[in-house]
Structures are given as C-alpha cells and as structure tokens.
N, C-alpha and C positions, 0 to 999 in steps of 0.2 A: 158614579164615582166609586162605589163599593166594588162593582164588577171589574172596574179598571185598576183596582189596587191602589187607589189614591186617598185611602182613609186609614187612620190610626185606630179608630174605634167606630162604633155606630154613630157617635155624636161629634166626631172630630175629623176634619179633613187634613191631610198632610200637605199644607199650603206650599211649603218649600219645594217639595218633590213635584207638585202639580205645575208651579211656575216654571221650574227648570225644564221639565219635559215639554211643556207647552212651547217654550221658547226654542228648544231644539226641534220640535216638530215643524214649526212654521218658518224658523230661521229669520232672514233679513226681510221676509214678506210683511212681517208685522210693522216695520218701520214705514212701509210704502202705503199702508191703509189709513185713512183719516180717523182720528179719535181713538186709536188703539194703543199707541205708545207715546210717551213723553219723557224725554231725557233718560231712556233706558228702563222706565218703569210703566206699568199699565196704567193708563190714564184714569185717575180717580179711584184706582184700586178696583176696577170693575171685575177682574177675574176672581178675586177673593170674594166679592159681594155675590157673584153668580152662584157659587157653591155654598152660600149660607142661606139663612132664612131671608126670603125676598122682602125688602123693606121699600123698594122703589122699582120702577120699570127700568129695564136694561135695553140698550140699542139692539135692533134686530141683527146687525152685524156681529155683535158680541155673542148672541145666541147661535148664529151660524158657525162661527169659529170654534166655540166650545163643542157644539154638537158634532161638527166634522172631526174634531180632535178626538173625542171619546168614541166615535164610531170606528176609528181606525185602530183602537187599542185592543190588545188581546184580553179576552175575558178571564178574570181570576176567580175560580170557583172557591166558595167558602169551604174550608175543611170540615165544617160542621153540617154541610148540607144546605138545601134551600128551605127546609121547613115545610109545614109546621112540625114541632117536635113534641115528644110525649112528656107528659107530667108523670113524675115517679112518686107522688105522694100516695102512700098506701091507705091514708085515712080519708082521701077524697073519693067521691062517687064517680069521678071521671078519671081514676087512676089508669095509666097506660094509654089514655086517649091522646091524639095529637091535638093538643089545645094551645100550646105555647107558639105564638106567631112571631116573636122577635127574640133574637139572641144578642147580647152585648158582649163585644170582644175587646179584650185589652192584652197588652204584652206583659210577660213575666220572664225575665232572663232569656230572651230570644224565642220563647214559646208563645203561642196563641192560646189564650184562656177564654172559653166561651161560658158566659153566665146565663143559665136558663131559668127565667123567673115565671112562675105560673100565677094566674089571678087568685088562686087559693092561698098564696103566700109561700108555697113550697119553692125553694131555689136550690139548684144544683149546678156544678160546674164540670166542664170537660176541658182537657188540655191537649193541644196539638203540637208535636214536635217536628218542625220543618227538617231537622237533620235526620230523624228516623222515619219521617213521613208516616207517623203512627198517631192515631187518635186514642187518648187515654180513656179509662172507664169513667163513668159518672161518679162525682164526689159530692156528698151532702154538704150544703152551706147553711141554709135556713129552713125551719119547718113551717112557720106561719102560725095563725091562731088556732088551728084544729088540734095542736099538740097537747095543750094544757089539759082540757077536759078529758081526752082520751088517756093521758097519763094518770090523772086522778082516778079514773074508772079502773085502770088495770091495777093500780095500788090498792084500791078499796076491794077489789075482787081477790086479792091475795096472790096475784100472779108474780112469779119470780123474775129476777133481773134479766136473766138470759132469754127467757121466753118473751119478756116485754120487749127487749132488744130485737128479737127476731120478728115480732109482729110490726115494730116501728121501722124495721130494715136499717138499724143502726147497731153500732157495737156498744157494749155495756158501759165503757167509759164515757161515750158521748151521751148515753141516756142519763148517767149520773150528773154530768155537766149541765145538761139542759134542765134537769130537775131542780138543781141548785139555782140556775138563772131564773126559773119560773117560781121559785119558792114553794115548790111542792115537796112536802115531807114524805120521804120513802124509807122503807125499812131495810133497804139493801146496804151493803158495804162492799168495798173493793179493797183488796190486799194492797198495801203501799207498794208502789213500784219504785225501784232504785234508779239512780242516775250516776253514771260514771263507774270507775273501776272499783271492784270489791277488794277488800284486803285479803291477803293470803289466808288460807284456811286455818293454818296454825295460829293466826292472830285472833281468829274469831271463836276459838273454842271457849265455851261457857263454863267448862269445868276442867280442872287439872287432875292429874293422877294423885291418888292419896300419898301424902308424905308421912313416912314413919319416923317418928322421933322417940326420945326416951320415954315420953309419957304415952305413947301408943300412936295409933294411926290418926291423922288428921286431914280432913278435906278442906282445901281452900278454893274459893270461887274466883276465877279470873274473868272480869268483865271487859269487853272491848267493844268499841263503836263498830257497827256493821259496815260503814262506808267512810272513806277518807275524805271528809268534807273540805279541809283546806285545799287538797289536790283538785277536788271537783270545782271549788270556787275559782282557782286560778285557770282551770281549763275552760270554764264558762266565760270568764272575762275575755280570754282570747277569741273565743267564738263570737261573742257579742260584737267585738269590734269589726270582724269581718261582715257580719250580718248587717250592722248599721251602714257600712260603706256600700254594700250591695243595694240596700233600700234607698239611699240617698242618690244612687246612680240610676234609679228607675225614671222612666219618661212615659207619661206624666208623672209628677212627684207623688210619693206615698208617704203618709205621715209615720214617723218612728214612734211606735207605741209599745207598751209592754205586751198587749195582745198580739201585735203583728210579730214581734220577736219570738214569742211562744209558738206562734203558728208556723213560722219558718223552721223552728227547732224541732217541730213535730210533737211537742208536749204542751198542749194548752192547759194553762192553770198550774203548771209545774213550778215555775219560778215564783209566782205570787204566793204560793203556799209555803215556800222554803227560803224566803229572803232572810229570815232570822239565822239560818245556818250559813248564809252566803254574804258575809259582810263586805267583801271586795265587789261582788256582783251588785249588791244593793247600792253601794255608793256610785258605781259606774252607771247603773241604770238611772239614778237621779240626774246625771249629767247628760245622758244620751237621749232619754225620752223627750220628745218635742211637745211643747205646749201648743194650744190652738194658735196663739199669736205668732210663735216662731215658725209653725208650719205655713201659715198664711204668708209670712214674709218670704219664705223660701219659694212659695208658689208665685208670688209677685215677680221675683228675680227670674224665675223660670219662664214665665209668660212674657216678660220683656225680651229675654234672649230669643224666644221663639219668634216673636214679632220682628225683631230686628234682623234675624236670619232670613226671614221671607222677603226682606227689603221694603216692607211697608212702613208708613209713618207711626211712630210709637205714641199713641194717644192713651190717656188714663182709662177712658171707657173700654178701649180695646183690651188693655191689660186686665181690667176687672172682669170681663166676660171670659177671657181665656183662663184666668186663674179660678174661675168659679166662685167669685166673691159677690157680696152684695154692695148696694150703692153706698152704704155707710163707710165702705173702705176706700173711697175715691181720694179723700184727703190723704190718706196714708200712701196710696199709690202715687199721687202727685209729689209727695215729699221725697219718695224714693227716686222718681224721675228728675227731680231737681238736683239731686246729688251727682257728683262725678262717679262713674263715667258715663252716666246716662243723659247729662244735660244737653249736650250738643246733639245727640242722636234724636232725643225727643223734639228738639226744635226743628229737625228735619221733616 
C-alpha cells in the first residue's frame, strides 16, 4: 500500500482514494463477480478490512483482486529512502549508525515530513517539498533520556554555553530551553531578543543634549521604550488568526496549542514569556487555544466526515478508532452521531 501511494501516513490508509481507483481499475467487472459488490458498495466492507489489521479471514477472491490491483500500480518511492537511517544523537555510542528502521510520515502544508525516532530517544525530522523536489536538512525534535546527565556534567565542568551547544549539536537558545524543561540550573544567560519593529533611533536616545538656562547647563534624561509593544501586539493578533486557520485546515487534525503557535512562529517560548506585555494577544490566545475536550470533539467530526466520504457505514467504534480516542469516548461519539446531520447517515 505504501509503495502504491495509497497511504496518508505509516499508520493510515487513504481509503477514499483506494476505493475510487480500485473501482476505476476493474470497472463493471466487479458487479459480475459473486460476493464482491452489493448496491454499489463493497460487500461487508471487505476492501477496507483487507488493508487494516486482519481480524477475520477474507475470501480468496478478495485476496486475488487486491493483489492483482496492487501489482499493476506504479511504485512510489519514498523521498526519504528505504532505510535504515542514521541516528544523529552525538551522546549515543551508536551515533551515525544506520539503526532507525522505521520513519513516520505526515503532511504539513503540502509537504511530507518524516519523523525519525531512534530507540535511544533521539528524534529528528526531515521535510520533503514536492514542488521543489528537494529534501530538507535534519531538524532536531527530541533528545531523549541521555541529555539530562550530560547537560549536568557539562555545567559542573564549567563548560560555556556555545561550547556546550557545539557538543550537543544544538543552537544556544535550544540548549537554554531544554535546560529549563529539565530543571537543570545553568550559569548561562542569553541577551533578550526583540520582536517586531524597533522605534526610530531618535526616539530611543537615552540622553538629550545639555540645555543651557539662566542657572547654567542642565542635563535631562529622556527614557523611551525600546519596542513599540502596542504595535507588536496588533501585529501578532493578525498573525495568530492566520496560523489558527492553517492549523485547523490540517488533515489529520492538529490541536491548537500555545506551543504549536510558537513553533509555527519560529520563536518557541517567546509568547508565553511576554503575555503581560501583549494584552490583545493574551485575550485572543485564551479564546483560540483548544482544550483537550474541544480537540477531541473536532477529531470526532473529522473522523465522521472521513468515514462518510469513503462510503462506508458510520459506526461509533469506527469513529473512535479513526479519531484515536479511547473506549470511554463511545457515549460522546454516539451522542454526536445522534444529532443532525449525522443521524440518517449513521443509520445507513
């Protein structure tokens, strides 16, 4: 299925595309074969079941039809290669060895993103752009359990921030962020980075020219804010609306969180540290960020739409599996299916 290009990720088959191309491949022949089609649908949903985890035996005719169909498809090579792939953890004794045997692929704005996770916990990603036919460089995602002890050792040894970052193959800001997440006390500091447009130079002068009065020369200090925070606040709010719209348009759904918004903005931790300066942004974030319950409900609606688009019966357990929820969500799913416009479709 992967080689034929009928998967959305390593764990999900594009059922709608598979069913459509399967019908086009065989045409009216399917209606002439016994136990294959019934009222325009695959009898008992056998085609969907064949490409999932097998829970029951399938008719030999179904196996032959699917095998013949896949054998005639063009092979789609993965842009990330066939593997195995190298682990890039500089702290592991198997660094640079071809030890990663599986890559998870998901879509992001039309690009394919491969997630390479090693058994040591180190994870990195690579992005492939179909329009440019270009494979991007590896990007760090997670370090794993080897980082904390090594970070404490480097701090205890008096190693500087940049040298530590060089040994860990990270940038200094990422080292500081990971230190904070691991509660590792470090002696390093970073200069505060600005965001947005600076005020004109003449507005940021800390001193003015001496003023001569009758009583003699007098110096007055003129203090001014370095950044125009109200202007930055308005700019960020406009950008957040666009980012939230892009996130909610992703398939499969991605939860709208502060971390996701910061990641898309390219400044992890920047908003959370400056919310007191950005009142408009803070209020908008309170309304935009999804709770777990809100995200689960959105996944339920997405799963129902996916199942209905494939033409199969909309059952609560199918929705639960596709949405990635636990069995305690079945009542909630059934309540959603009982409401219009899903009631008549679920009955089918």
